[in-house]
C-alpha angles and dihedrals in degrees: 000000000000125000119222124199113219112232132184139175123216122208094218133053130231095303131050111188113192089190128211126343134168112264112262091021128094136245128189138202132176139214134180134221119201123203105224095173129089098247136067111264123215110209142181131191121225131191122204090221089062095045114131089225095053094098090053092047091053091062089077124091112296114265094240090063095056125071118265091249091058097048115111099162112119096176108090131170114353134191120282090226092066095245120123110261091218124055129182131208124229102023096186142005143106134292115207117225111280093010133107136226124212119215126200118212113200119198112202111172118181098197141023117282137134095209109066109143143152139167123244124201126192107208124193121213089351089285117062120065104217101176137012119198126184108219120209136179142158133211132200130190090222132043098247129072138176127204133190141070131061115339110248095192140042127254091237121071113237139155091267122095118206114211122199121241116268119264092247093053091048094050091049089062090064103218100047116101119203113194131185118205114206125208106170104297095343122103128190120186122211134173127224123190118197123189116205119203112203117227128189095212103047145358111250113182120226106250139201135144145224127221113217115187142171123219126228110243136192092225106117095210095055118121121244092233129043122209125223136180140178123227129213096034096147091056091047091051090053087056092052100260122136126189122204090223128011092195140358147130134276125204115232112266091022136100127217123204116222116195119219122194135177133199118175111251120238093260094049117123123192110240113243113251116249 
């Protein structure tokens, strides 16, 4: 007899990020596995969220209590309705030698969260794990999102709710920039921290940036472009902050970078360290 080692090539790396979708809508992504061996391969696809041992694994300490280096949980936020937020098609089958199989990943979140995740395994002959892919996705209730700054939440859902500092408290700190992004009646607070290093030869502003994006939606009446604006710019300018754009539009499915800089004003005094 002659032994043959099964071999495959996957079109994606360790992470497949479906990106942003509107909550209660669907997003899809695809990947391909090529059979580079000389025999037909029988495969099956497994999700950690559907593992029969998941209930037992959840009896351990919650992930948000342990340190990041000790976390091994790949299953993040899941749907409230009990259904897996990620689904794969096909889940099993055969790949003939030299041929490829396309897989469709469907992301179907039923509520807003930035931390949907799962782990997908492609198993050959019910024994050998050929590929492991970390699935990620995010959902918003509204078609605009903003990224950047200091995270004000945790990547694991819990009963606790983390509230950002008030605008007045943030401005008192001097180099902390609170911004409120308006989309119609919706407000989303974020927090930027800029560190300025004083130089005798030149003035180099502290820099960071925001990512403002608009999500593709299945709603037929949705506009192609979404408008955004920032409030309180005169007060921020008095404090030494400058935004690259105070308002603008973003095309759906695109992301716009907004630069933010800070130079201490003339009347700024560094707070004495405790």
